The first five atom37 places (N, CA, C, CB, O) and aatype in JSON, in Angstrom:
{
  "aatype": [20, 20, 20, 20, 20, 20, 20, 20, 20, 20, 20, 20, 20, 20, 20, 20, 20, 20, 20, 20, 20, 20, 20, 20, 20, 20, 20, 20, 20, 20, 20, 20, 20, 20, 20, 20, 20, 20, 20, 20, 20, 20, 20, 20, 20, 20, 20, 20, 20, 20, 20, 20, 20, 20, 20, 20, 20, 20, 20, 20, 20, 20, 20, 20, 20, 20, 20, 20, 20, 20, 20, 20, 20, 20, 20, 20, 20, 20, 20, 20, 20, 20, 20, 20, 20, 20, 20, 20, 20, 20, 20, 20, 20, 20, 20, 20, 20, 20, 20, 20, 20, 20, 20, 20, 20, 20, 20, 20, 20, 20, 20, 20, 20, 20, 20, 20, 20, 20, 20, 20, 20, 20],
  "atom_mask": [
    [1, 1, 1, 1, 1],
    [1, 1, 1, 1, 1],
    [1, 1, 1, 1, 1],
    [1, 1, 1, 1, 1],
    [1, 1, 1, 1, 1],
    [1, 1, 1, 1, 1],
    [1, 1, 1, 1, 1],
    [1, 1, 1, 1, 1],
    [1, 1, 1, 1, 1],
    [1, 1, 1, 1, 1],
    [1, 1, 1, 1, 1],
    [1, 1, 1, 1, 1],
    [1, 1, 1, 1, 1],
    [1, 1, 1, 1, 1],
    [1, 1, 1, 1, 1],
    [1, 1, 1, 1, 1],
    [1, 1, 1, 1, 1],
    [1, 1, 1, 1, 1],
    [1, 1, 1, 1, 1],
    [1, 1, 1, 1, 1],
    [1, 1, 1, 1, 1],
    [1, 1, 1, 1, 1],
    [1, 1, 1, 1, 1],
    [1, 1, 1, 1, 1],
    [1, 1, 1, 1, 1],
    [1, 1, 1, 1, 1],
    [1, 1, 1, 1, 1],
    [1, 1, 1, 1, 1],
    [1, 1, 1, 1, 1],
    [1, 1, 1, 1, 1],
    [1, 1, 1, 1, 1],
    [1, 1, 1, 1, 1],
    [1, 1, 1, 1, 1],
    [1, 1, 1, 1, 1],
    [1, 1, 1, 1, 1],
    [1, 1, 1, 1, 1],
    [1, 1, 1, 1, 1],
    [1, 1, 1, 1, 1],
    [1, 1, 1, 1, 1],
    [1, 1, 1, 1, 1],
    [1, 1, 1, 1, 1],
    [1, 1, 1, 1, 1],
    [1, 1, 1, 1, 1],
    [1, 1, 1, 1, 1],
    [1, 1, 1, 1, 1],
    [1, 1, 1, 1, 1],
    [1, 1, 1, 1, 1],
    [1, 1, 1, 1, 1],
    [1, 1, 1, 1, 1],
    [1, 1, 1, 1, 1],
    [1, 1, 1, 1, 1],
    [1, 1, 1, 1, 1],
    [1, 1, 1, 1, 1],
    [1, 1, 1, 1, 1],
    [1, 1, 1, 1, 1],
    [1, 1, 1, 1, 1],
    [1, 1, 1, 1, 1],
    [1, 1, 1, 1, 1],
    [1, 1, 1, 1, 1],
    [1, 1, 1, 1, 1],
    [1, 1, 1, 1, 1],
    [1, 1, 1, 1, 1],
    [1, 1, 1, 1, 1],
    [1, 1, 1, 1, 1],
    [1, 1, 1, 1, 1],
    [1, 1, 1, 1, 1],
    [1, 1, 1, 1, 1],
    [1, 1, 1, 1, 1],
    [1, 1, 1, 1, 1],
    [1, 1, 1, 1, 1],
    [1, 1, 1, 1, 1],
    [1, 1, 1, 1, 1],
    [1, 1, 1, 1, 1],
    [1, 1, 1, 1, 1],
    [1, 1, 1, 1, 1],
    [1, 1, 1, 1, 1],
    [1, 1, 1, 1, 1],
    [1, 1, 1, 1, 1],
    [1, 1, 1, 1, 1],
    [1, 1, 1, 1, 1],
    [1, 1, 1, 1, 1],
    [1, 1, 1, 1, 1],
    [1, 1, 1, 1, 1],
    [1, 1, 1, 1, 1],
    [1, 1, 1, 1, 1],
    [1, 1, 1, 1, 1],
    [1, 1, 1, 1, 1],
    [1, 1, 1, 1, 1],
    [1, 1, 1, 1, 1],
    [1, 1, 1, 1, 1],
    [1, 1, 1, 1, 1],
    [1, 1, 1, 1, 1],
    [1, 1, 1, 1, 1],
    [1, 1, 1, 1, 1],
    [1, 1, 1, 1, 1],
    [1, 1, 1, 1, 1],
    [1, 1, 1, 1, 1],
    [1, 1, 1, 1, 1],
    [1, 1, 1, 1, 1],
    [1, 1, 1, 1, 1],
    [1, 1, 1, 1, 1],
    [1, 1, 1, 1, 1],
    [1, 1, 1, 1, 1],
    [1, 1, 1, 1, 1],
    [1, 1, 1, 1, 1],
    [1, 1, 1, 1, 1],
    [1, 1, 1, 1, 1],
    [1, 1, 1, 1, 1],
    [1, 1, 1, 1, 1],
    [1, 1, 1, 1, 1],
    [1, 1, 1, 1, 1],
    [1, 1, 1, 1, 1],
    [1, 1, 1, 1, 1],
    [1, 1, 1, 1, 1],
    [1, 1, 1, 1, 1],
    [1, 1, 1, 1, 1],
    [1, 1, 1, 1, 1],
    [1, 1, 1, 1, 1],
    [1, 1, 1, 1, 1],
    [1, 1, 1, 1, 1],
    [1, 1, 1, 1, 1],
    [1, 1, 1, 1, 1]
  ],
  "atom_positions": [
    [[0.82, -1.2, 0.0], [0.0, 0.0, 0.0], [0.86, 1.26, 0.0], [-0.93, 0.0, 1.19], [0.45, 2.3, -0.52]],
    [[2.04, 1.15, 0.59], [2.95, 2.28, 0.62], [3.32, 2.73, -0.8], [4.22, 1.92, 1.41], [3.4, 3.92, -1.07]],
    [[3.53, 1.75, -1.71], [3.86, 2.07, -3.09], [2.7, 2.78, -3.78], [4.21, 0.79, -3.86], [2.92, 3.68, -4.59]],
    [[1.48, 2.39, -3.46], [0.31, 3.03, -4.04], [0.22, 4.48, -3.58], [-0.96, 2.26, -3.67], [-0.09, 5.37, -4.37]],
    [[0.48, 4.73, -2.32], [0.45, 6.09, -1.8], [1.51, 6.95, -2.49], [0.68, 6.1, -0.28], [1.25, 8.1, -2.84]],
    [[2.69, 6.38, -2.69], [3.76, 7.12, -3.37], [3.36, 7.41, -4.82], [5.08, 6.32, -3.33], [3.62, 8.51, -5.32]],
    [[2.73, 6.45, -5.48], [2.26, 6.64, -6.85], [1.25, 7.78, -6.92], [1.65, 5.35, -7.39], [1.33, 8.64, -7.79]],
    [[0.28, 7.77, -6.0], [-0.73, 8.83, -5.97], [-0.09, 10.18, -5.7], [-1.79, 8.53, -4.9], [-0.45, 11.18, -6.32]],
    [[0.85, 10.22, -4.77], [1.53, 11.47, -4.45], [2.29, 12.0, -5.67], [2.5, 11.28, -3.27], [2.23, 13.19, -5.97]],
    [[3.0, 11.12, -6.37], [3.74, 11.51, -7.56], [2.8, 12.04, -8.64], [4.55, 10.33, -8.1], [3.08, 13.06, -9.27]],
    [[1.7, 11.35, -8.86], [0.73, 11.77, -9.87], [0.1, 13.12, -9.49], [-0.38, 10.71, -10.03], [-0.11, 13.97, -10.36]],
    [[-0.19, 13.31, -8.22], [-0.77, 14.57, -7.77], [0.22, 15.73, -7.95], [-1.2, 14.47, -6.29], [-0.17, 16.82, -8.38]],
    [[1.48, 15.49, -7.64], [2.5, 16.53, -7.82], [2.68, 16.87, -9.29], [3.84, 16.07, -7.22], [2.83, 18.04, -9.64]],
    [[2.65, 15.87, -10.15], [2.78, 16.12, -11.59], [1.58, 16.92, -12.09], [2.89, 14.78, -12.37], [1.74, 17.87, -12.86]],
    [[0.39, 16.56, -11.67], [-0.81, 17.29, -12.08], [-0.75, 18.73, -11.59], [-2.08, 16.6, -11.54], [-1.15, 19.65, -12.31]],
    [[-0.27, 18.93, -10.39], [-0.15, 20.29, -9.84], [0.82, 21.12, -10.68], [0.33, 20.23, -8.37], [0.55, 22.29, -10.97]],
    [[1.96, 20.53, -11.08], [2.93, 21.23, -11.94], [2.32, 21.57, -13.29], [4.2, 20.38, -12.13], [2.45, 22.69, -13.78]],
    [[1.64, 20.58, -13.89], [1.02, 20.81, -15.21], [-0.04, 21.9, -15.13], [0.41, 19.51, -15.74], [-0.14, 22.73, -16.03]],
    [[-0.83, 21.89, -14.06], [-1.85, 22.93, -13.89], [-1.21, 24.3, -13.75], [-2.73, 22.62, -12.66], [-1.67, 25.27, -14.35]],
    [[-0.14, 24.39, -12.96], [0.55, 25.67, -12.76], [1.14, 26.17, -14.08], [1.66, 25.52, -11.69], [1.07, 27.36, -14.37]],
    [[1.71, 25.27, -14.86], [2.26, 25.65, -16.17], [1.14, 26.14, -17.09], [3.0, 24.47, -16.83], [1.31, 27.13, -17.8]],
    [[0.0, 25.45, -17.07], [-1.13, 25.84, -17.91], [-1.63, 27.22, -17.5], [-2.27, 24.81, -17.8], [-1.89, 28.08, -18.35]],
    [[-1.77, 27.43, -16.2], [-2.25, 28.74, -15.72], [-1.28, 29.84, -16.14], [-2.41, 28.72, -14.18], [-1.71, 30.88, -16.63]],
    [[0.01, 29.63, -15.95], [1.01, 30.65, -16.32], [0.94, 30.95, -17.81], [2.43, 30.18, -15.94], [1.04, 32.11, -18.22]],
    [[0.77, 29.91, -18.62], [0.7, 30.07, -20.07], [-0.51, 30.94, -20.44], [0.6, 28.69, -20.77], [-0.4, 31.83, -21.28]],
    [[-1.65, 30.68, -19.81], [-2.87, 31.44, -20.1], [-2.76, 32.87, -19.56], [-4.11, 30.73, -19.5], [-3.08, 33.83, -20.25]],
    [[-2.29, 32.99, -18.32], [-2.25, 34.3, -17.67], [-1.23, 35.25, -18.29], [-1.94, 34.13, -16.2], [-1.23, 36.44, -17.98]],
    [[-0.37, 34.75, -19.16], [0.6, 35.6, -19.86], [-0.07, 36.42, -20.96], [1.71, 34.74, -20.45], [0.57, 37.3, -21.54]],
    [[-1.33, 36.15, -21.25], [-2.04, 36.82, -22.35], [-3.27, 37.55, -21.79], [-2.45, 35.8, -23.45], [-4.25, 36.9, -21.42]],
    [[-3.23, 38.88, -21.74], [-4.37, 39.64, -21.18], [-5.72, 39.32, -21.82], [-4.1, 41.11, -21.32], [-6.74, 39.31, -21.13]],
    [[-5.74, 39.05, -23.12], [-7.03, 38.75, -23.76], [-7.57, 37.4, -23.29], [-6.88, 38.75, -25.28], [-8.78, 37.21, -23.19]],
    [[-6.67, 36.45, -23.0], [-7.13, 35.15, -22.49], [-7.57, 35.28, -21.03], [-6.01, 34.09, -22.62], [-8.51, 34.61, -20.61]],
    [[-6.9, 36.14, -20.27], [-7.34, 36.41, -18.9], [-8.76, 36.98, -18.93], [-6.37, 37.41, -18.18], [-9.61, 36.6, -18.12]],
    [[-9.01, 37.87, -19.87], [-10.35, 38.45, -19.99], [-11.38, 37.39, -20.35], [-10.36, 39.56, -21.05], [-12.51, 37.44, -19.87]],
    [[-10.99, 36.43, -21.18], [-11.93, 35.35, -21.53], [-12.28, 34.49, -20.32], [-11.33, 34.46, -22.64], [-13.38, 33.94, -20.25]],
    [[-11.35, 34.37, -19.37], [-11.66, 33.63, -18.14], [-12.73, 34.35, -17.32], [-10.39, 33.43, -17.3], [-13.45, 33.72, -16.54]],
    [[-12.83, 35.65, -17.49], [-13.83, 36.44, -16.75], [-15.23, 36.32, -17.36], [-13.42, 37.91, -16.72], [-16.22, 36.66, -16.72]],
    [[-15.29, 35.84, -18.59], [-16.57, 35.75, -19.29], [-17.31, 34.47, -18.9], [-16.36, 35.8, -20.8], [-16.72, 33.51, -18.42]],
    [[-18.62, 34.49, -19.12], [-19.46, 33.3, -18.91], [-18.98, 32.19, -19.84], [-20.96, 33.62, -19.16], [-18.53, 32.5, -20.94]],
    [[-19.06, 30.96, -19.47], [-19.69, 30.44, -18.28], [-18.78, 30.37, -17.04], [-20.21, 29.08, -18.56], [-19.29, 30.29, -15.93]],
    [[-17.46, 30.41, -17.2], [-16.59, 30.31, -16.03], [-16.74, 31.53, -15.13], [-15.12, 30.15, -16.46], [-16.83, 31.41, -13.91]],
    [[-16.78, 32.72, -15.74], [-17.01, 33.98, -15.03], [-16.14, 34.12, -13.78], [-18.47, 34.1, -14.65], [-16.65, 34.4, -12.69]],
    [[-14.83, 33.91, -13.94], [-13.92, 34.02, -12.8], [-13.76, 35.48, -12.41], [-12.54, 33.4, -13.14], [-13.45, 36.33, -13.25]],
    [[-13.97, 35.77, -11.15], [-13.79, 37.14, -10.67], [-12.31, 37.5, -10.61], [-14.43, 37.31, -9.29], [-11.93, 38.63, -10.89]],
    [[-11.47, 36.52, -10.25], [-10.03, 36.74, -10.18], [-9.31, 35.63, -10.94], [-9.55, 36.79, -8.71], [-8.87, 34.65, -10.34]],
    [[-9.19, 35.78, -12.26], [-8.53, 34.74, -13.05], [-7.1, 34.45, -12.58], [-8.52, 35.14, -14.5], [-6.61, 33.34, -12.79]],
    [[-6.45, 35.41, -11.97], [-5.07, 35.19, -11.52], [-5.0, 34.2, -10.35], [-4.43, 36.51, -11.11], [-3.92, 33.73, -9.99]],
    [[-6.14, 33.88, -9.78], [-6.19, 32.87, -8.73], [-6.48, 31.47, -9.26], [-7.24, 33.25, -7.72], [-6.52, 30.5, -8.5]],
    [[-6.69, 31.36, -10.58], [-6.99, 30.07, -11.2], [-5.76, 29.17, -11.13], [-7.44, 30.26, -12.68], [-4.65, 29.59, -11.44]],
    [[-5.96, 27.94, -10.71], [-4.86, 26.99, -10.55], [-4.42, 26.37, -11.88], [-5.27, 25.89, -9.6], [-3.36, 25.76, -11.95]],
    [[-5.24, 26.52, -12.92], [-4.94, 25.89, -14.19], [-5.67, 24.56, -14.36], [-3.46, 25.68, -14.32], [-5.55, 23.91, -15.4]],
    [[-6.42, 24.16, -13.34], [-7.14, 22.89, -13.38], [-8.29, 22.98, -14.38], [-7.66, 22.51, -11.99], [-9.02, 23.97, -14.43]],
    [[-8.42, 21.91, -15.16], [-9.54, 21.77, -16.1], [-10.24, 20.46, -15.74], [-9.05, 21.77, -17.61], [-9.58, 19.44, -15.55]],
    [[-11.57, 20.48, -15.63], [-12.29, 19.25, -15.31], [-11.94, 18.14, -16.3], [-13.81, 19.5, -15.31], [-11.59, 18.43, -17.45]],
    [[-12.04, 16.88, -15.88], [-11.67, 15.76, -16.74], [-12.54, 15.65, -17.99], [-11.75, 14.47, -15.97], [-13.68, 16.12, -18.01]],
    [[-11.97, 15.03, -19.02], [-12.65, 14.86, -20.29], [-13.86, 13.94, -20.2], [-11.69, 14.34, -21.32], [-14.85, 14.11, -20.91]],
    [[-13.77, 12.97, -19.32], [-14.89, 12.04, -19.16], [-15.41, 12.11, -17.74], [-14.46, 10.6, -19.5], [-14.69, 12.49, -16.81]],
    [[-16.65, 11.74, -17.6], [-17.24, 11.69, -16.27], [-16.74, 10.44, -15.57], [-18.8, 11.7, -16.35], [-16.3, 9.49, -16.23]],
    [[-16.8, 10.41, -14.25], [-16.28, 9.24, -13.53], [-16.93, 7.94, -13.98], [-16.48, 9.42, -12.03], [-18.13, 7.89, -14.24]],
    [[-16.12, 6.89, -14.07], [-16.67, 5.58, -14.43], [-17.73, 5.17, -13.43], [-15.55, 4.51, -14.5], [-17.63, 5.45, -12.24]],
    [[-18.73, 4.51, -13.93], [-19.77, 4.02, -13.06], [-20.89, 5.01, -12.82], [-19.17, 3.63, -11.76], [-21.89, 4.67, -12.19]],
    [[-20.73, 6.24, -13.31], [-21.83, 7.19, -13.17], [-22.82, 6.89, -14.27], [-21.32, 8.69, -13.23], [-22.53, 7.07, -15.46]],
    [[-23.97, 6.44, -13.88], [-24.98, 6.01, -14.84], [-25.65, 7.24, -15.45], [-26.03, 5.1, -14.17], [-25.88, 8.23, -14.77]],
    [[-25.95, 7.16, -16.73], [-26.64, 8.26, -17.4], [-28.15, 8.11, -17.3], [-26.23, 8.34, -18.87], [-28.9, 8.81, -17.99]],
    [[-28.59, 7.22, -16.46], [-30.03, 7.0, -16.3], [-30.57, 5.91, -17.19], [-30.77, 8.26, -16.58], [-31.74, 5.56, -17.11]],
    [[-29.72, 5.36, -18.04], [-30.15, 4.32, -18.97], [-30.64, 3.06, -18.28], [-29.03, 3.98, -19.91], [-31.41, 2.3, -18.86]],
    [[-30.2, 2.83, -17.06], [-30.63, 1.62, -16.36], [-31.79, 1.94, -15.41], [-29.45, 1.0, -15.58], [-32.25, 1.06, -14.67]],
    [[-32.25, 3.17, -15.43], [-33.36, 3.55, -14.56], [-32.94, 3.97, -13.17], [-34.31, 2.42, -14.46], [-33.79, 4.24, -12.33]],
    [[-31.64, 4.04, -12.91], [-31.14, 4.45, -11.6], [-30.34, 5.72, -11.74], [-30.29, 3.33, -10.95], [-29.83, 6.02, -12.82]],
    [[-30.22, 6.45, -10.69], [-29.35, 7.62, -10.71], [-28.13, 7.33, -9.84], [-30.11, 8.9, -10.22], [-28.17, 6.46, -8.98]],
    [[-27.08, 8.05, -10.08], [-25.87, 7.85, -9.3], [-25.1, 6.63, -9.76], [-26.2, 7.72, -7.84], [-25.11, 6.29, -10.94]],
    [[-24.44, 5.98, -8.82], [-23.61, 4.82, -9.17], [-24.49, 3.63, -9.55], [-22.68, 4.44, -8.0], [-25.36, 3.21, -8.78]],
    [[-24.25, 3.13, -10.7], [-25.02, 2.01, -11.22], [-24.29, 0.71, -10.91], [-25.26, 2.16, -12.74], [-23.09, 0.62, -11.19]],
    [[-24.95, -0.29, -10.36], [-24.27, -1.55, -10.07], [-23.83, -2.29, -11.33], [-25.17, -2.44, -9.24], [-22.99, -3.18, -11.27]],
    [[-24.4, -1.93, -12.45], [-24.03, -2.56, -13.72], [-23.23, -1.59, -14.58], [-25.29, -3.05, -14.49], [-23.39, -1.55, -15.8]],
    [[-22.36, -0.78, -13.94], [-21.68, 0.28, -14.66], [-20.84, -0.22, -15.83], [-20.8, 1.04, -13.72], [-20.61, 0.54, -16.78]],
    [[-20.4, -1.45, -15.8], [-19.59, -1.97, -16.9], [-20.42, -2.07, -18.19], [-19.01, -3.33, -16.55], [-19.86, -2.18, -19.28]],
    [[-21.73, -2.03, -18.05], [-22.59, -2.09, -19.22], [-22.77, -0.73, -19.87], [-23.95, -2.67, -18.85], [-23.27, -0.62, -20.99]],
    [[-22.36, 0.29, -19.18], [-22.55, 1.65, -19.68], [-21.24, 2.21, -20.21], [-23.11, 2.56, -18.57], [-20.17, 1.89, -19.7]],
    [[-21.34, 3.04, -21.21], [-20.16, 3.71, -21.73], [-19.81, 4.88, -20.82], [-20.39, 4.2, -23.19], [-20.69, 5.47, -20.19]],
    [[-18.54, 5.21, -20.75], [-18.13, 6.39, -20.01], [-18.58, 7.61, -20.82], [-16.58, 6.41, -19.75], [-18.29, 7.72, -22.01]],
    [[-19.27, 8.49, -20.17], [-19.81, 9.65, -20.86], [-18.76, 10.76, -20.97], [-21.05, 10.17, -20.13], [-17.94, 10.94, -20.07]],
    [[-18.8, 11.49, -22.06], [-17.93, 12.64, -22.27], [-18.48, 13.8, -21.44], [-17.83, 13.02, -23.79], [-19.68, 14.05, -21.41]],
    [[-17.58, 14.5, -20.78], [-17.96, 15.67, -19.99], [-18.3, 16.81, -20.94], [-16.82, 16.08, -19.0], [-17.42, 17.35, -21.61]],
    [[-19.57, 17.17, -21.01], [-20.05, 18.2, -21.93], [-20.18, 19.58, -21.27], [-21.4, 17.79, -22.49], [-20.83, 20.47, -21.81]],
    [[-19.56, 19.75, -20.12], [-19.66, 21.0, -19.38], [-19.22, 22.2, -20.22], [-18.83, 20.92, -18.12], [-18.16, 22.17, -20.85]],
    [[-20.03, 23.24, -20.22], [-19.67, 24.46, -20.95], [-18.42, 25.11, -20.35], [-20.85, 25.46, -20.92], [-17.61, 25.68, -21.08]],
    [[-18.26, 25.01, -19.05], [-17.07, 25.57, -18.41], [-15.84, 24.8, -18.88], [-17.19, 25.52, -16.86], [-14.81, 25.41, -19.19]],
    [[-15.93, 23.48, -18.92], [-14.79, 22.69, -19.38], [-14.42, 23.07, -20.81], [-15.1, 21.19, -19.3], [-13.25, 23.26, -21.11]],
    [[-15.42, 23.17, -21.68], [-15.15, 23.55, -23.08], [-14.46, 24.9, -23.15], [-16.46, 23.58, -23.89], [-13.51, 25.08, -23.92]],
    [[-14.93, 25.86, -22.35], [-14.33, 27.19, -22.34], [-12.86, 27.12, -21.9], [-15.12, 28.14, -21.42], [-11.99, 27.7, -22.54]],
    [[-12.59, 26.41, -20.81], [-11.22, 26.31, -20.3], [-10.3, 25.58, -21.28], [-11.21, 25.6, -18.95], [-9.15, 25.98, -21.46]],
    [[-10.8, 24.53, -21.91], [-10.0, 23.8, -22.9], [-9.67, 24.71, -24.07], [-10.76, 22.53, -23.4], [-8.53, 24.74, -24.53]],
    [[-10.66, 25.46, -24.56], [-10.42, 26.37, -25.69], [-9.38, 27.43, -25.35], [-11.74, 27.05, -26.11], [-8.49, 27.72, -26.14]],
    [[-9.5, 28.01, -24.16], [-8.56, 29.06, -23.74], [-7.16, 28.47, -23.57], [-9.03, 29.71, -22.41], [-6.18, 29.05, -24.05]],
    [[-7.06, 27.34, -22.91], [-5.75, 26.71, -22.7], [-5.12, 26.28, -24.02], [-5.89, 25.49, -21.77], [-3.91, 26.4, -24.2]],
    [[-5.94, 25.79, -24.95], [-5.42, 25.38, -26.26], [-4.89, 26.59, -27.03], [-6.52, 24.67, -27.08], [-3.87, 26.5, -27.7]],
    [[-5.58, 27.71, -26.93], [-5.11, 28.92, -27.6], [-3.79, 29.39, -27.0], [-6.16, 30.03, -27.51], [-2.89, 29.8, -27.74]],
    [[-3.66, 29.34, -25.69], [-2.4, 29.72, -25.05], [-1.27, 28.79, -25.49], [-2.55, 29.68, -23.52], [-0.16, 29.26, -25.74]],
    [[-1.53, 27.51, -25.6], [-0.53, 26.55, -26.05], [-0.15, 26.82, -27.5], [-1.05, 25.11, -25.89], [1.03, 26.77, -27.86]],
    [[-1.15, 27.1, -28.33], [-0.88, 27.4, -29.74], [0.05, 28.61, -29.86], [-2.2, 27.65, -30.51], [1.0, 28.6, -30.64]],
    [[-0.23, 29.65, -29.08], [0.6, 30.85, -29.11], [2.02, 30.55, -28.63], [-0.02, 31.95, -28.25], [2.99, 31.05, -29.21]],
    [[2.14, 29.75, -27.58], [3.46, 29.4, -27.08], [4.26, 28.63, -28.13], [3.35, 28.58, -25.78], [5.44, 28.9, -28.34]],
    [[3.62, 27.68, -28.77], [4.31, 26.89, -29.79], [4.69, 27.75, -30.99], [3.43, 25.72, -30.24], [5.77, 27.57, -31.56]],
    [[3.82, 28.67, -31.38], [4.13, 29.57, -32.49], [5.34, 30.45, -32.14], [2.91, 30.44, -32.84], [6.21, 30.68, -32.98]],
    [[5.38, 30.93, -30.91], [6.51, 31.76, -30.48], [7.8, 30.95, -30.44], [6.22, 32.37, -29.1], [8.85, 31.45, -30.84]],
    [[7.73, 29.72, -29.97], [8.92, 28.87, -29.95], [9.43, 28.61, -31.36], [8.6, 27.53, -29.25], [10.64, 28.6, -31.59]],
    [[8.52, 28.41, -32.3], [8.92, 28.18, -33.69], [9.6, 29.43, -34.25], [7.71, 27.79, -34.55], [10.6, 29.32, -34.96]],
    [[9.05, 30.61, -33.95], [9.67, 31.86, -34.39], [11.06, 32.02, -33.77], [8.78, 33.06, -34.03], [12.01, 32.41, -34.44]],
    [[11.16, 31.72, -32.48], [12.45, 31.83, -31.79], [13.48, 30.89, -32.42], [12.29, 31.51, -30.29], [14.64, 31.26, -32.6]],
    [[13.05, 29.66, -32.75], [13.95, 28.7, -33.39], [14.41, 29.21, -34.75], [13.26, 27.34, -33.54], [15.59, 29.12, -35.09]],
    [[13.46, 29.76, -35.54], [13.81, 30.3, -36.85], [14.79, 31.46, -36.71], [12.55, 30.76, -37.6], [15.74, 31.58, -37.49]],
    [[14.56, 32.31, -35.72], [15.44, 33.45, -35.5], [16.83, 32.98, -35.1], [14.85, 34.38, -34.42], [17.83, 33.55, -35.54]],
    [[16.92, 31.96, -34.26], [18.21, 31.44, -33.83], [18.99, 30.89, -35.02], [18.02, 30.35, -32.75], [20.21, 31.06, -35.1]],
    [[18.31, 30.23, -35.94], [18.98, 29.71, -37.14], [19.45, 30.86, -38.01], [18.04, 28.78, -37.94], [20.57, 30.84, -38.52]],
    [[18.6, 31.88, -38.18], [18.95, 33.04, -39.0], [20.14, 33.81, -38.41], [17.75, 33.97, -39.13], [20.91, 34.42, -39.16]],
    [[20.28, 33.78, -37.1], [21.36, 34.52, -36.43], [22.7, 33.81, -36.49], [20.99, 34.76, -35.01], [23.72, 34.41, -36.15]],
    [[22.72, 32.56, -36.9], [23.97, 31.82, -36.97], [24.78, 32.29, -38.19], [23.69, 30.29, -37.05], [24.22, 32.55, -39.25]],
    [[26.1, 32.39, -38.02], [26.95, 32.83, -39.14], [26.82, 31.88, -40.33], [28.43, 32.93, -38.69], [26.78, 30.66, -40.17]],
    [[26.75, 32.44, -41.5], [26.72, 31.64, -42.73], [25.36, 31.11, -43.1], [27.66, 30.51, -42.6], [25.26, 30.29, -44.01]],
    [[24.26, 31.55, -42.41], [22.93, 31.04, -42.73], [22.1, 32.07, -43.45], [22.22, 30.59, -41.49], [20.95, 31.78, -43.79]],
    [[22.62, 33.26, -43.69], [21.83, 34.28, -44.38], [22.37, 34.55, -45.75], [21.78, 35.56, -43.6], [21.82, 35.38, -46.48]]
  ]
}
């Protein structure tokens, strides 16, 4: 059980780092910060956002009502895992993806500039 606890701790620390990196990436762009203030997330203080985005799928075993029960279904293996359709999740994914796109575009420009700056490449 000790190994399992260490695994969970490691995974939690990695997720925390990834969230912090995502938040920093988004918060570097004032227009994306403003988008965090808009509905549906409507964050009053986007700079306090941890970078966490809800999971892509809903928890396994959460029945969609197809078996006539609500909550955890005893026959959950018969049900497909549902995609999280949350409007807030979609908004956060879109904003984070745009921040990533901008970062990658800037890195590509920086790489091109570094090649151009090398002697004998112009």
